[in-house]
C-alpha positions in Angstrom: 37.9 66.7 3.6 41.4 68.2 3.5 43.8 69.0 0.7 47.5 68.5 1.0 50.3 69.0 -1.6 52.2 66.1 -3.1 55.4 66.8 -1.2 53.6 66.9 2.1 51.8 63.7 1.1 55.0 61.9 0.5 56.5 63.3 3.8 53.4 62.5 6.0 52.0 59.4 4.1 51.5 57.3 7.1 49.7 60.0 8.9 47.5 60.6 5.9 46.7 56.9 5.7 45.7 56.9 9.4 43.4 59.8 8.8 41.7 58.0 5.9 41.4 54.8 8.0 39.6 56.9 10.7 37.0 57.9 7.9 38.5 61.2 6.5 38.9 61.8 2.8 42.3 63.5 1.8 42.8 65.2 -1.5 46.4 65.3 -2.8 47.2 68.2 -5.1 50.1 69.0 -7.4 50.7 72.8 -7.9 47.2 73.5 -6.4 45.4 71.0 -8.8 43.8 68.0 -7.3 45.2 64.8 -8.7 44.3 62.0 -6.3 42.0 61.1 -3.5 42.8 59.1 -0.4 39.6 57.5 1.0 38.8 54.9 3.6 37.9 51.4 2.5 34.5 50.1 3.5 34.8 47.2 6.0 33.7 43.9 4.5 30.5 42.5 6.0 31.5 39.3 8.1 29.1 36.5 7.5 28.6 35.1 11.1 26.0 32.5 10.2 28.7 29.8 9.5 30.7 30.5 12.6 30.8 28.1 15.6 28.4 29.3 18.4 26.3 31.2 16.1 23.2 29.8 17.6 24.4 29.9 21.2 21.5 30.6 23.5 18.8 29.8 21.0 18.0 26.3 22.1 18.9 23.9 24.9 20.3 20.4 24.6 18.9 18.0 27.2 21.4 16.6 29.7 20.5 13.1 28.6 20.9 13.8 24.8 23.3 10.9 24.3 20.9 8.5 25.9 17.6 9.6 24.2 15.7 6.9 22.6 18.2 4.3 23.8 15.6 1.5 24.1 14.2 2.1 20.7 17.6 2.2 19.0 18.7 -1.0 20.8 15.5 -2.8 19.7 16.1 -1.8 16.1 19.6 -3.2 16.1 18.8 -6.3 18.2 15.6 -7.1 16.4 13.6 -7.5 19.6 
């Protein structure tokens, strides 16, 4: 954690934001008295359970998937 005066904070704001983004906390002081704190934001947790490919590699689809139970289905529709 570092402390900078308000004039330096205005002059080097983008550098201070970059330091905060890298995990550092920066205290901004006026006349030596702390008045503000620049802290990094916590990254939101991304819910990957609803993403495409989330189950990749956990099961295998047979090559004849589109022809499975073909005879039974035809029998149900044709009534034979």
